[in-house]
N, C-alpha and C positions, 0 to 999 in steps of 0.2 A: 506446420511444424501440432503439436501436440495441444487442446488446453493442457492451462498449466495450475494450478494452485499448491503457495505455497499464505507460508501463516507467520507471524514472527511470535515472539516464546509470548509476547502478553497475549495473543487470541487465546488461550484455553482458558484464562481463570477470567475474561472478563465480562465486565457488565454493565454496559453503554447504554446508559438512555437510548442518546443518537446514533444511528445508524447512517453516515456517509459516505452515496458512491464515489470516485466522477473515474470514469468512462476516463480513457487515451490512446493515442493509432500514433504513432512515431516521435507524441513532443516525450520529455524530458519531466516525470511533475515530483521529483526527486522535491528543487526545494518546496513546491505546497505543499510534501508529502512533515517536510525542515520544517515550514513554516504551520504547519497543525499542531507538532509536534509540542512544540513550543507552549503552545498554549491551555494541554494540556487538561482537556478536557472527559469531563464523563463520554466520550465515546467514541468508536469502531470508526476507521475506514473501509472499508473494500475499493481500492482499483482494480482497473478492468480494460486490459490489452485487448481493446479493438479491431487489433487483425495487425499490425506493422512490426511484426517477424523479423524483427529485432534480435539479438539476441541480448549484444552490448546491452540494450538498452535494458532489458528484463536484465540482466544483472547491476546494474546500479541501484534500479529503480528493491530488491530484493536485495540487497546490501543499507543500503536504506533505509528502506523496513525493518532490520531487525536490526539495525540502532535504537529504532523508534520507544521511546514509553506506553504511548498507545496499542493497542489492537488496533494494527493489522490487517491485510487481506490479500495477497493479488490471485 
């Protein structure tokens, strides 16, 4: 599966003071993403799937990202 880059709508306008990298492999990071979004920090989040190769998991993560206020990149 080739690498995929997915940015949510907030990414283009972001001016973060902090960048957070969250690597995951086969773990569902959606709960963590939602919790971080609730904090509404001046941060951007980069989430990295380091080899799970699970298209269903990728779709769930992208759907969660799309609903977030914080800028997020996969």
